[in-house]
ZAFI-254787 format. One record per residue: x, y, z of N, C-alpha, C in turn. Coordinates in steps of 0.2 Angstrom, whole numbers, padded with zeros to 4 digits, always signed. Each point is the difference from the previous one (the first is absolute). Layout:
# residues N
XYZXYZXYZ ...
END
This chain:
# residues 451
+0005-0006+0000-0004+0006+0000+0003+0006+0001 +0000+0005-0005+0003+0007-0002-0003+0005+0006 +0006+0002+0004-0004+0003+0006+0002+0009-0001 -0005+0001+0001-0002+0009+0000-0002+0003+0006 +0000+0006-0002-0003+0003+0008-0005+0007-0005 +0001-0001-0006-0004+0004-0003-0004-0002-0004 -0006+0004-0003-0005-0005-0003+0001-0004-0007 -0003-0005-0002+0001-0005-0004-0006-0001-0004 -0003-0003-0005-0004-0004-0003+0002-0005-0004 -0005-0007+0004+0002-0006-0005-0005+0000-0005 +0001+0001-0006-0004+0001-0006-0002-0008-0002 +0002-0006+0003-0002-0006-0001-0005-0002+0003 -0004+0005+0003-0005-0001+0005-0006+0004-0001 -0006-0001+0000-0005+0003+0000-0004+0003-0006 -0005+0002-0001-0002+0003-0005+0005+0002-0007 -0003-0003-0006+0007+0002-0005-0001+0006-0001 -0007+0002-0001+0002+0009-0004-0001+0004+0005 -0002-0001+0008-0002+0004+0003+0009+0000+0003 +0004-0004+0001+0007-0001+0001+0004+0005-0004 -0001-0001-0008+0004+0005-0005-0003+0006+0001 -0004+0002+0002-0002+0004-0001+0002+0006+0004 -0001-0003+0008+0002+0003+0007+0008+0003-0002 +0003-0007-0003+0007+0002+0000+0002+0005-0007 -0003+0000-0004+0002+0005-0006-0004+0007+0003 -0005+0001+0004-0003+0008+0000+0008+0002+0003 +0003-0001+0005+0006+0003+0003+0004+0003-0006 +0001-0004-0004+0005+0000-0006-0003+0006-0005 -0006-0001-0001-0003+0005-0004+0001+0008+0003 -0002-0002+0008+0000+0007+0002+0009+0004+0000 +0003-0003+0001+0007+0000-0001+0001+0004-0007 -0001-0005-0005+0000+0004-0008-0003+0006+0000 -0006+0001+0004-0005+0006-0002+0004+0006+0004 +0004-0002+0004+0003+0006+0004+0006+0001-0003 +0003-0004-0004+0007+0001-0003-0003+0005-0008 -0006-0002-0002-0003+0002-0005-0002+0009+0002 -0002-0002+0006-0003+0007+0002+0006+0006-0001 +0005-0002+0003+0006+0003+0000+0003+0001-0006 +0000-0004-0006+0003+0002-0007-0005+0005-0003 -0007-0001+0001-0005+0004-0003+0002+0008+0004 +0001+0000+0007+0001+0006+0004+0006+0004-0004 +0006-0004+0000+0005+0002-0002+0000+0003-0007 -0003-0005-0005-0003+0003-0007-0003+0007-0001 -0005+0000+0005-0003+0007+0002+0003+0006+0001 +0005-0002+0006+0005+0006+0001+0002+0002-0005 +0005-0005-0003+0005+0001-0006-0004+0005-0006 -0005-0004-0001-0003+0004-0006-0005+0006+0001 -0001+0001+0007-0002+0006+0000+0004+0005+0001 +0003+0000+0005+0005+0003+0000+0008+0002-0001 +0002-0005-0002+0007-0001-0006-0002+0001-0007 -0005+0000-0003-0002+0000-0007+0001-0008-0003 +0000+0002-0007-0001-0007-0004+0007-0002-0001 +0004+0003-0001+0007-0002-0001+0002-0003+0005 -0001+0001+0006+0002-0004+0007-0005-0005+0000 -0005+0000-0003-0006-0006+0002+0004-0006-0006 +0002+0003-0005+0003-0004-0005+0005-0005+0004 +0006+0005+0001+0006-0003+0003+0000-0007+0005 -0007+0004+0006+0001-0005+0005-0005-0005-0002 -0005+0001-0005-0003-0006-0004+0004-0005-0002 +0006+0001-0005+0003-0003-0003+0006-0005+0004 +0002+0004+0006+0004-0001+0004-0003-0008+0004 -0007+0005+0001-0004-0007+0006+0000-0006-0004 -0001-0001-0008-0001-0004-0003+0008-0007+0001 +0006+0005-0001+0007-0003+0003-0002-0002+0008 -0001+0003+0003+0000-0002+0007-0004-0007+0000 -0007+0001-0003-0003-0007+0000+0004-0005-0001 +0003+0000-0004+0004-0006-0004+0007-0001+0004 +0003+0005+0004+0004-0003+0005-0003-0001+0004 -0006+0001+0004-0002-0002+0007-0004-0008-0003 -0003-0001-0006+0000-0006-0002+0004-0005+0001 +0007+0001+0000+0006-0006+0002-0002-0001+0008 +0002+0004+0003-0001-0002+0008-0007-0002+0002 -0006+0001-0004-0007-0003+0002+0001-0006-0003 +0003-0001-0006+0001-0007-0003+0004-0005+0005 +0004+0003+0003+0006-0005+0003-0005-0001+0007 -0002+0005+0004-0003-0001+0005-0006-0005+0000 -0004+0001-0006-0007-0004-0002+0002-0007+0001 +0006-0001-0005+0003-0007-0003+0001-0003+0007 +0003+0003+0005+0002-0003+0006-0006-0002+0007 -0004+0007-0003-0008-0002+0005-0002-0007-0003 -0002-0001-0006-0001-0006-0003+0002-0006+0004 +0007-0001+0001+0004-0005+0003-0002+0000+0010 +0000+0006+0000-0004+0000+0009-0005-0002-0001 -0004+0001-0004-0008+0000+0001-0001-0008-0001 +0004-0004-0003+0001-0008-0001+0002-0004+0005 +0005+0004+0004+0002-0003+0005-0003+0001+0007 -0004+0006+0000-0005+0003+0005-0006-0006-0001 -0001+0000-0004-0007-0007-0002+0001-0008+0002 +0008-0001+0000+0001-0006+0001+0004+0001+0007 -0001+0005+0004+0003+0001+0007+0007-0002+0000 +0004+0003-0004+0007-0005-0001+0004+0009+0005 +0001+0000+0004+0002+0007+0003+0008+0000-0001 +0003-0005+0001+0008-0001-0004+0001+0002-0006 -0003-0003-0004+0000+0004-0006-0001+0007-0005 -0004+0003+0008+0000+0006-0001+0005+0003+0003 +0001+0000+0004+0009+0002+0002+0004-0001-0005 +0001-0005-0004+0005+0000-0005-0001+0004-0006 -0007+0000+0000-0003+0006-0006+0004+0007+0001 -0003+0001+0006+0000+0007+0003+0008+0002-0003 +0004-0005+0005+0007+0003-0002+0002+0000-0007 -0002-0004-0005+0002-0002-0006-0002+0007-0004 -0007+0001+0002-0002+0007-0004+0001+0004+0002 +0003+0002+0005+0004+0007+0003+0005+0002-0002 +0005-0007-0002+0006+0001-0003+0000+0001-0008 -0005-0002-0002-0002+0000-0009-0003+0007+0000 -0004+0002+0002-0004+0005+0000+0003+0008+0001 +0004-0002+0006+0004+0005+0003+0005+0002-0003 +0004-0005-0003+0004+0001-0006-0001+0003-0006 -0005-0001-0003-0004+0003-0006+0000+0008+0002 -0005+0000+0004-0001+0005+0003+0008+0007+0000 +0004-0003+0002+0006+0004+0000+0004+0002-0006 -0001-0006-0003+0002+0000-0010-0003+0005-0003 -0008-0001+0001-0005+0004-0004+0003+0010+0002 +0000-0001+0006-0001+0007+0004+0009+0003-0006 +0005-0003+0002+0007+0003-0003-0003+0000-0009 -0002-0004-0002-0003+0000-0010-0003+0005+0000 -0006+0002+0004-0004+0005-0002+0003+0006+0000 +0002+0003+0005+0004+0007+0002+0006+0000-0005 +0002-0004-0002+0007+0000-0005-0003+0002-0008 -0006-0003+0000-0002+0001-0009-0006+0004+0000 +0000+0006+0004-0008+0004-0001+0002+0004-0006 +0002+0003-0002+0001+0002-0007+0000-0004-0005 +0002-0008-0001-0002-0003-0006-0008-0003+0000 -0002+0001+0007-0005-0003+0001-0006+0006-0004 +0002+0006+0003-0005+0004-0004-0001+0001-0006 +0007-0002-0003+0000+0000-0008-0004-0004-0002 +0001-0006+0002-0004-0007-0002-0008+0001-0001 -0002+0005+0007-0008+0000+0000-0001+0007-0006 +0004+0001-0004-0002+0006-0004-0003+0006+0002 +0003+0003+0006-0004+0005+0004+0003+0006-0005 -0006+0004+0000+0002+0007-0004+0004+0003+0005 +0004+0004-0004+0006+0005+0003-0005+0004+0004 -0005+0002+0001-0001+0008+0006-0002-0004+0005 +0000-0007+0001-0001-0003+0006+0004-0005+0004 +0007-0001-0004+0005-0002+0001+0002+0001+0006 +0000+0006+0004+0003+0003+0005-0002-0002+0006 -0007+0000+0000-0006+0000+0005+0001-0009+0001 -0001-0004-0006-0001-0008+0000+0007-0001+0005 +0006+0003-0003+0006-0002+0005+0001+0001+0006 -0002+0005+0002-0001+0003+0008-0005-0005+0003 -0004-0003-0001-0007-0003+0002+0004-0008+0001 +0003-0001-0005+0004-0008+0000+0005+0000+0005 +0004+0005+0001+0006-0001+0003-0003+0000+0008 -0004+0001+0002-0003+0001+0007-0003-0008+0001 -0004-0002-0006-0004-0006+0001+0004-0007+0000 +0006+0002-0005+0005-0005+0000+0003-0001+0007 +0003+0006+0004+0002-0002+0005-0004-0003+0006 -0006-0001-0001-0003-0003+0005-0005-0006-0003 +0005-0002-0003-0002-0007-0003-0001-0006+0003 +0004-0001+0007-0001-0005+0005-0004+0001+0005 -0005+0005+0000-0005+0002+0004-0006-0004-0003 -0001-0002-0007-0003-0003-0004+0000-0009+0002 +0006-0002-0001+0000-0005+0002+0000-0003+0008 +0001+0005+0005-0002+0000+0006-0008-0002+0003 -0004+0005-0003-0007-0002+0000-0001-0006-0002 -0002+0000-0008+0000-0006-0002+0002-0009+0002 +0004+0002+0003+0004-0006+0001-0004-0002+0006 -0001+0003+0006-0004-0002+0006-0006+0000-0002 -0004+0004-0006-0007+0000-0001-0001-0007-0003 +0004-0002-0005-0002-0006-0002+0001-0005+0005 +0006+0000+0004+0000-0005+0005-0008-0001+0006 -0002+0005+0000-0005+0001+0007-0006-0003-0005 -0001+0002-0006-0005-0004-0004+0001-0005-0002 +0003-0004+0001+0002-0007-0004-0002-0004+0008 +0000+0003+0005-0003-0004+0006-0007+0002+0002 -0002+0004-0005-0009+0001+0000-0002+0007+0005 +0007+0004+0001-0002+0007+0003+0001+0005-0004 -0005+0002-0004+0001+0005-0005-0003+0006+0003 -0002+0003+0007-0002+0004+0004+0006+0005+0001 +0003-0001+0004+0007+0002+0002+0003+0004-0005 +0003-0003-0006+0002+0005-0006-0003+0005-0001 -0007-0001+0001-0005+0005-0004+0001+0008+0004 +0001-0002+0008+0001+0007+0005+0006+0003-0001 +0004-0004-0001+0007+0004-0002+0001+0003-0008 -0004-0002-0002-0002+0002-0007-0002+0007+0000 -0007+0001+0004-0004+0003+0002+0003+0007+0002 +0005+0000+0004+0004+0003+0003+0006+0004-0004 +0002-0003-0004+0003+0001-0005-0002+0004-0005 -0005-0002-0001-0004+0004-0006+0000+0009+0003 -0005-0001+0005-0001+0007+0004+0007+0004+0002 +0004-0003+0000+0006+0002+0003+0002+0004-0008 +0000-0004-0005+0002+0000-0007-0004+0008-0002 -0006-0002+0000-0006+0008-0003+0003+0006+0004 +0000-0002+0007+0002+0006+0004+0007+0004-0001 +0005-0005-0002+0006+0002-0002-0001+0003-0007 -0004-0002-0006+0002+0002-0005-0004+0007+0000 -0005+0002+0003-0002+0007+0002+0007+0005+0003 +0001-0004+0006+0007+0005+0002+0006+0001-0003 +0002-0005-0005+0005+0002-0002-0001+0005-0008 -0005-0003-0004-0001+0004-0005-0004+0006+0001 -0006+0000+0004-0003+0007-0001+0003+0005+0007 +0004-0004+0005+0003+0004+0005+0007+0001+0000 +0003-0005-0003+0010+0001-0001+0001+0002-0008 -0005-0001-0003+0000+0000-0007+0005-0002-0002 +0000-0008-0001+0007-0003-0003-0003-0005-0006 -0005+0003-0001-0003-0003-0008+0001-0007+0001 +0001-0005-0008-0001-0007-0001+0005-0001+0006 +0005+0003+0002+0005-0005+0006-0005+0001+0006 -0005+0004+0003-0002-0003+0005-0005-0005+0000 -0002-0001-0005-0004-0007+0000+0004-0004+0001 +0005+0000-0004+0005-0006+0000+0001-0001+0007 +0003+0004+0005+0001+0001+0006-0005-0003+0006 -0005+0002-0002-0007-0002+0003+0000-0008-0001 +0000-0002-0004-0002-0006-0003+0006-0004+0005 +0007+0000-0001+0004-0005+0004-0001+0002+0006 +0000+0005+0004-0001+0002+0005-0005-0004+0005 -0006-0002-0005-0005-0002+0003+0001-0009-0001 +0003-0002-0003+0001-0006-0005+0004-0002+0008 +0006+0002+0001+0005-0002+0006-0004-0001+0004 -0005+0003+0004-0004+0002+0005-0003-0007+0000 -0005-0002-0004-0003-0004+0000+0004-0008+0000 +0005+0001-0005+0005-0008+0000+0003-0001+0008 +0003+0006+0002+0003-0001+0008-0005-0003+0004 -0006+0004-0001-0005-0002+0005-0004-0008+0000 +0001-0001-0007-0003-0008-0001+0004-0003+0002 +0007+0001-0001+0005-0006+0001+0001-0001+0009 +0000+0007+0004+0000+0000+0007-0005-0005+0001 -0007+0000-0002-0005-0001+0001-0002-0008+0001 +0004-0002-0007+0000-0009-0003+0005-0003+0007 +0006+0002+0002+0003-0003+0004-0001+0001+0008 -0005+0005+0000-0002+0000+0008-0006-0005+0001 -0003-0001-0005-0008-0003+0002+0000-0008-0003 +0007-0001-0006-0001-0006-0002+0007-0005+0001 +0000-0003+0007+0007-0002+0001+0002-0005-0006 -0004-0004-0003+0002-0004-0006+0004+0003-0004 +0000+0006-0001+0003+0005-0005+0007+0002+0002 +0002-0002+0008+0008+0003+0002+0003-0004-0003 +0006+0002-0004+0005-0006-0002+0005+0000+0006 +0002-0006+0001+0006+0001+0004+0006-0002-0002 +0005-0002+0003+0007-0002-0003-0001-0006-0002 -0003-0005+0003-0002-0005-0004-0003-0003-0005 -0004+0007-0002-0005-0001-0006+0003+0002-0006 +0006+0004+0001+0004+0003-0005+0006-0003-0004 -0003-0006-0002+0006-0003-0003-0004-0004-0008 +0003+0000-0005-0002+0001-0006-0002-0008-0002 -0005-0001-0002-0005-0006-0001+0000+0000-0008 +0002-0006-0003-0001+0001-0007-0005-0001-0003 -0006-0004+0003-0005-0001-0002-0005+0008+0000 +0001+0002+0008-0003+0005+0001+0003+0008-0005 +0006-0001-0001+0001+0006-0005-0003+0000-0008 +0001-0008-0001-0004-0001-0008-0006+0001+0001 -0005-0002+0005-0006+0003-0001-0002+0007-0001 +0002+0003+0005+0001+0006+0000+0001+0004-0006 +0007-0001-0002+0001+0001-0007-0004+0000-0004 -0003-0007-0001-0004-0001-0004-0005+0005+0000 -0006-0001+0005-0006+0005+0000+0003+0006-0002 +0003+0003+0006+0003+0009-0001+0001+0001-0007 +0005-0002-0003+0001+0001-0008-0004+0000-0006 -0004-0005+0001-0005-0001-0004-0005+0004+0002 -0002+0001+0005-0005+0007+0000+0003+0008-0001 +0005-0001+0003+0004+0006-0002-0001+0002-0006 +0003-0005-0006-0001-0002-0006-0007+0003-0004 -0005-0004+0005-0008+0003-0003+0000+0006+0001 +0000+0003+0005+0000+0008+0003+0004+0005-0004 +0005-0003+0001+0005+0005-0006-0002+0000-0008 +0001-0006-0003-0003+0000-0007-0007+0003+0000 -0005-0001+0004-0008+0004-0001+0001+0009+0003 +0005+0002+0002+0003+0007+0002+0004+0002-0007 +0004-0003-0002+0004+0001-0004-0003+0002-0008 -0006-0006-0001-0003+0002-0005-0004+0006+0001 -0002+0003+0006-0003+0006+0001+0005+0006-0001 +0004+0000+0002+0007+0005+0000+0002+0000-0008 -0001-0005-0004+0003-0001-0008-0005+0006-0004 -0007-0002+0003-0007+0001+0000-0001+0009-0001 +0004+0002+0008+0000+0008+0001+0005+0003-0007 +0006-0004+0000+0005+0003-0004-0003+0001-0007 -0005-0004-0002-0004+0002-0006-0005+0005+0001 -0004+0000+0005-0004+0006+0002+0003+0007+0000 +0008-0001+0004+0004+0008-0001-0001+0002-0006 +0001-0005-0005+0002+0004-0008-0006+0006-0002 -0006-0003+0004-0006+0003-0003+0001+0008+0003 +0004+0002+0004-0001+0006+0003-0002+0001+0006 +0000+0007+0004-0001+0000+0006-0008-0001+0001 -0004+0001-0004-0007+0001+0002-0002-0008+0001 +0002-0004-0006-0001-0008+0001+0004-0003+0007 +0005+0004+0002+0003-0003+0006-0005+0001+0006 +0000+0007+0000-0005+0003+0005-0006-0004+0001 -0002-0001-0006-0009-0006+0000+0003-0005+0002 +0003-0005-0001+0002-0006-0001+0003+0000+0009 +0003+0005+0004+0002-0001+0006-0008+0001+0005 -0003+0003-0003-0008+0002+0004-0001-0007+0000 -0002-0003-0007-0006-0005-0001+0004-0007+0005 +0008+0000-0003+0002-0005+0004-0002-0001+0008 -0001+0005+0002-0002+0000+0008-0005-0002-0001 -0005+0004-0002-0007-0003+0000+0000-0007-0001 +0003-0003-0006-0003-0006-0003+0005-0006+0006 +0004+0003+0004+0004-0005+0006-0006+0001+0006 -0001+0004+0002-0006+0001+0005-0005-0004-0002 -0003-0001-0006-0007-0003-0002+0002-0008+0001 +0004-0002-0003+0001-0008+0000+0006-0002+0007 +0001+0004+0002+0004-0002+0008-0004-0005+0004 -0005+0001+0001-0006-0005+0004+0002-0008-0003 +0000-0002-0006+0001-0005-0004+0005-0003+0001 +0005+0003+0000+0008-0002+0002+0001-0001+0007 -0004+0004+0003+0003-0002+0007-0004-0008+0001 -0006+0001-0001-0003-0008-0001+0002-0004-0002 +0005+0000-0006+0003-0006-0002+0006-0001+0005 +0004+0005+0001+0004-0002+0006-0002-0003+0007 -0006+0002+0001-0003-0004+0006-0002-0007+0000 -0003+0000-0006-0001-0008-0004+0006-0004-0002 +0006+0004-0001+0006-0004+0001+0003-0001+0006 +0000+0004+0003+0000-0004+0009-0004-0004+0003 -0006+0000-0002-0006-0006+0001+0002-0005-0004 +0003-0002-0006+0001-0005-0003+0007-0003+0002 +0006+0004+0000+0004-0001+0004-0001-0006+0008 -0003+0002+0005+0000-0001+0006-0005-0006-0002 -0004-0001-0003-0004-0008-0001+0004-0002-0005 +0003+0002-0005+0005-0006-0003+0006-0003+0004 +0002+0004+0005+0007-0004+0006-0005-0004+0004 -0006+0003+0001-0003-0006+0006-0004-0006-0003 +0000+0000-0008-0002-0006-0003-0008+0001-0002 -0002+0006+0001-0009+0000+0000-0002+0004-0006 +0001-0007-0005-0001+0003-0008-0009+0001+0000 -0003-0004+0005-0007+0003-0001-0001+0006+0002 +0002+0004+0004-0002+0006+0001+0003+0003-0007 +0005-0001-0003+0005+0003-0006-0005+0003-0004 -0003-0008-0001-0006+0001-0008-0006+0003+0002 -0003+0001+0006-0005+0004+0002+0000+0006-0001 +0007+0003+0004+0003+0007+0000+0002+0001-0007 +0002-0005-0005+0000+0004-0008-0007+0001-0002 -0005-0002+0000-0007+0001-0002-0002+0006+0002 +0001+0000+0007-0003+0009+0002+0003+0004-0002 +0007+0000+0001+0004+0006-0003+0001+0003-0006 -0002-0006-0005-0002+0001-0006-0007+0006-0001 -0006-0003+0003-0008+0003+0003+0003+0007+0001 +0004+0001+0005+0000+0007+0005+0003+0006-0005 +0007-0004-0004+0002+0005-0003-0004+0001-0008 -0004-0005-0002-0004+0003-0007-0006+0005+0003 -0002-0001+0005-0004+0005+0003+0002+0008+0001 +0006-0001+0003+0004+0008+0003+0002+0003-0007 +0004-0004-0004+0001+0003-0006-0005+0002-0005 -0004-0002-0002-0005+0003-0003-0004+0005+0003 +0000+0002+0006-0004+0005+0003+0005+0007+0000 +0006-0004+0001+0005+0007+0001+0002+0001-0008 -0001-0003-0005+0001+0001-0008-0006+0004-0002 -0004+0000+0003-0009+0005-0002+0003+0005+0004 +0002+0003+0006+0001+0006+0003+0006+0003-0002 +0006-0002+0000+0005+0004-0006-0003+0002-0006 -0003-0004-0004-0001+0001-0007-0004+0005+0001 -0005+0002+0005-0006+0004+0000+0002+0008+0002 +0006-0002+0005+0003+0007+0003+0007+0000-0001 +0003-0001-0006+0007+0002-0002+0001+0007+0000 -0004+0004-0004+0003+0006+0003-0001+0004+0004 -0004+0000+0003+0000+0003+0008+0004-0002+0004 +0002-0007-0001+0006-0001+0003+0008+0003-0001 +0001+0000-0006+0004+0004-0003+0001+0009+0003 -0006+0001+0001-0001+0006+0001+0003+0002+0008 +0000-0007+0002+0003+0002+0008+0006+0001+0000 +0003-0001-0006+0009+0000+0001+0001+0008-0004 -0003+0000-0006+0002+0004-0005-0006+0006+0000 +0002+0007+0000-0004+0006+0000-0006-0001-0006 -0005+0002+0001-0004-0002-0006+0001+0003-0007 +0005+0006+0001+0000+0005-0005+0007-0006-0005 +0002-0006+0002+0004-0002-0003-0003-0007-0004 -0005+0002-0005-0006-0005-0001+0005-0005-0005 +0005+0003-0003+0004-0007-0006+0000-0004+0006 +0005+0000+0005+0003-0005+0005-0004-0003+0003 -0007+0002+0004-0007-0003+0001+0000-0005-0005 -0002+0003-0006-0001-0005-0007+0004-0007+0001 +0006+0003+0000+0004-0005-0002-0001-0006+0005 +0000+0003+0006-0001-0006+0007-0006-0004-0003 -0004+0003+0001-0007-0002+0000-0001-0006-0005 +0003+0001-0006+0002-0006-0004+0001-0005+0002 +0007+0001+0003+0004-0005+0003-0004-0004+0005 -0003+0004+0005-0005-0002+0006-0005-0005-0003 -0003+0003-0005-0006-0005-0005+0002-0006-0003 +0005-0001-0002+0003-0005-0004+0002-0006+0006 +0004+0001+0004+0001-0004+0005-0005-0002+0003 -0004+0005+0003-0007-0001+0004-0004-0006-0003 +0000+0001-0006-0005-0006-0002+0002-0006+0001 +0006-0004+0002+0003-0004+0000+0004-0003+0008 -0003+0003+0003+0003+0001+0007+0001-0008+0002 -0005-0004-0005-0003-0007+0003+0007-0004-0001 +0005+0001-0005+0006-0003-0002+0006+0001+0004 +0000+0005+0003+0006+0002+0005-0003-0004+0006 -0006-0002+0002-0002-0002+0006+0001-0007-0002 -0001-0002-0005+0001-0007+0001+0008-0003+0000 +0003+0005-0002+0007+0000-0001+0003+0000+0007 -0002+0004+0004+0000+0000+0006+0001-0008+0005 -0007-0002-0002-0001-0007+0003+0006-0004-0004 +0000-0001-0005+0007-0005-0002+0006+0003+0001 +0003+0005+0000+0006+0002+0003+0001-0003+0009 -0007+0001+0004+0002-0003+0006-0002-0007+0002 -0004-0003-0005+0000-0007+0000+0005-0004-0002 +0005+0002-0005+0006-0003-0003+0005+0000+0006 +0001+0004+0003+0005+0004+0005-0001-0006+0006 -0006-0001+0001-0001-0003+0007+0000-0008-0001 +0000-0002-0006-0002-0008-0001+0007-0002-0002 +0006+0004+0001+0007+0000-0001+0002-0002-0010 -0004+0004-0003+0002+0003-0007+0000+0006-0001 +0005+0003+0005+0000+0008-0002+0002+0002-0008 +0003-0006-0003+0005+0001-0007-0007+0002-0004 -0006-0003+0000-0007+0001-0003-0002+0008+0001 +0001+0002+0006+0000+0008+0001+0002+0004-0005 +0007-0002-0001+0004+0004-0003-0002-0001-0010 -0001-0005+0002-0002-0002-0009-0006+0004-0002 -0004-0001+0004-0008+0005-0002+0001+0007+0002 +0007+0004+0003+0001+0005+0001+0003+0003-0008 +0005-0004-0002+0005+0000-0007-0006+0000-0005 -0005-0004+0001-0004+0000-0006-0006+0006+0001 -0001+0003+0006-0005+0007-0002+0004+0005+0000 +0006+0000+0003+0004+0008-0001+0003-0002-0008 +0002-0005-0001+0003+0000-0006-0004+0002-0009 -0005-0003+0003-0008+0004-0004+0000+0005-0001 -0001+0003+0007-0001+0008+0002+0006+0004-0004 +0005-0002+0002+0005+0005-0003+0001-0001-0007 +0001-0006-0003+0001-0003-0009-0007+0007-0002 -0006-0003+0001-0006+0003-0001+0001+0009-0001 +0001+0003+0006+0001+0007+0003+0005+0002-0007 +0006-0002+0000+0006+0001-0005-0004+0001-0007 -0001-0007-0001-0004-0001-0008-0007+0005-0001 -0002+0002+0005-0008+0003-0003+0004+0007+0000 +0004+0003+0006-0001+0008+0002+0005+0001-0008 +0003-0004-0003+0005+0002-0006-0005+0002-0006 -0006-0004+0001-0006+0002-0006-0002+0007+0000 +0002+0004-0004-0004+0007+0002-0007+0001+0001 -0004-0004-0004-0009+0000+0000-0001-0003+0008 +0004-0004+0004-0001-0003+0007+0003+0005+0005 +0007+0002+0000+0004+0004+0004+0000-0005+0008 -0003+0006+0005-0001-0002+0007-0006-0004-0001 -0004+0000-0002-0005-0006+0002+0002-0004+0000 +0006-0004-0005+0001-0009+0000+0003+0001+0008 +0004+0004+0003+0001+0000+0006-0004-0004+0004 -0006+0004+0001-0005-0002+0004-0003-0007-0002 +0000-0002-0005-0004-0006-0002+0004-0006+0001 +0007+0001-0001+0005-0005+0000-0001-0005+0009 -0003+0006+0003+0000-0002+0007-0004-0008+0002 -0007+0002-0002-0005-0005+0001+0000-0007-0004 +0004+0001-0006+0002-0006-0004+0005-0005+0003 +0004+0004+0004+0005-0004+0003-0003-0003+0005 -0005+0001+0004-0002-0001+0007-0003-0007-0004 -0005+0001-0006-0003-0007-0002+0004-0005+0000 +0006+0001-0005+0002-0006-0002+0007-0003+0005 -0001+0004+0007+0004-0004+0005-0006-0003+0004 -0004+0004+0000-0006-0006+0002-0005-0006-0003 +0003+0000-0006+0000-0007-0004+0004-0003+0001 +0005+0002+0001+0006-0005+0001+0001-0004+0007 -0003+0005+0004+0000-0003+0007-0005-0004+0002 -0006+0001-0002-0004-0006+0000+0001-0005-0003 +0002+0000-0005+0003-0006-0004+0003-0004+0002 +0006+0004+0004+0005-0003+0003-0002-0006+0007 -0007+0003+0002-0001-0001+0008-0005-0007-0003 -0004+0001-0006-0002-0005-0001+0003-0008-0001 +0006+0003-0003+0005-0007-0002+0003-0002+0006 +0003+0003+0006+0003-0002+0005-0003+0000+0005 -0007+0001+0001-0003+0000+0007+0000-0008+0002 +0000-0005-0004+0002-0006+0004+0005-0002+0002 +0007+0003-0003+0006-0002+0003+0001+0005+0008 -0005+0005+0001+0000+0002+0007-0004-0001+0004 -0005-0006-0002-0005-0003+0005-0005+0006+0000 -0002+0002-0004-0005+0006+0000-0006-0002-0004 +0001-0006-0003-0007-0002-0007-0007+0000+0005 
END
């Protein structure tokens, strides 16, 4: 039995859908808070610093999502291993995995930190950043890159706690971080007049506060997670398992966001108006389908704990319930986004900027009509991570993003299509990946004991 003083949740017991929903709700609330911060940040920058600053921060935001995806992928992969071991009640295995994952992810964090700071100028050029906003983007990225370790710290302990069924505690620390971040945004931008640099400083300070706080809480409340000298030994099997899961999940997350980064570079080539529209619309888009993504992560933890415990009957029933719930939510969401695309854009952009609003609204209506595609894809990603097939999540991501990037560049090059082709390439990529994921499940479910 794994000893803890903090709260955990055994997802191998109780009502299936009720268990998944109760676990998912704090994840959704946490991401809702994070998206509220992103929206507040965009509102402050767009309203008080202007369209050029919004374009600079928006372009840098896409880059930071890519870099953060590396840490999230690594932490998510190790979290999947922790969930399997928690379901199997393997405390010794968890301690071995903790040590291995800290060495692996900590080392990658330090390496990535150094590489990012040393290559700021080449990165800005790769993103095809317009010359008029290069300076603002450079100032923003220098500060953000200096605080990369804060992203690792929070995500590592958040995924560790979620793996043992505690999705509430990371939410509280994130809430403190978001409130602090918004307050510091106002102070540094409006009070100190630091411009986009103030936004970056606020982000880094608040992330360090939440990361350090969550680390201390975890070590105090969860005795099983305190590593002693005897636990700090390299175990070949543990290293191999953590490396396999973490690197594959990291690859999946990185490929996903690298594809988005490549699309950002294409978007930048259409000028500041399209960049500003894309920056605002992407925030709305992410906010809209965020609950489906969080439900997919909760579904993954549910599957992993039950797979580790050998509860295949619960897995089969959980799959059916998750598909129905995702379908219903995404269809309702599609209708709302399609109908209110322009009013949502006007939350970020002044009403006089009619061109920017029109571009963003078109993006939202194309994306919003097909949210069920990304909803199913989140379930497939989570399922394959949980049943020891993380490589399949990578395959689906490559298929989805590869289609998206290839189509975006091909269609955008056609004068009669232009930027509209970028928007339409996205749901097509989702659909192809969904079909591939379902086909693979039907072919291999017998080997997993899930028929």
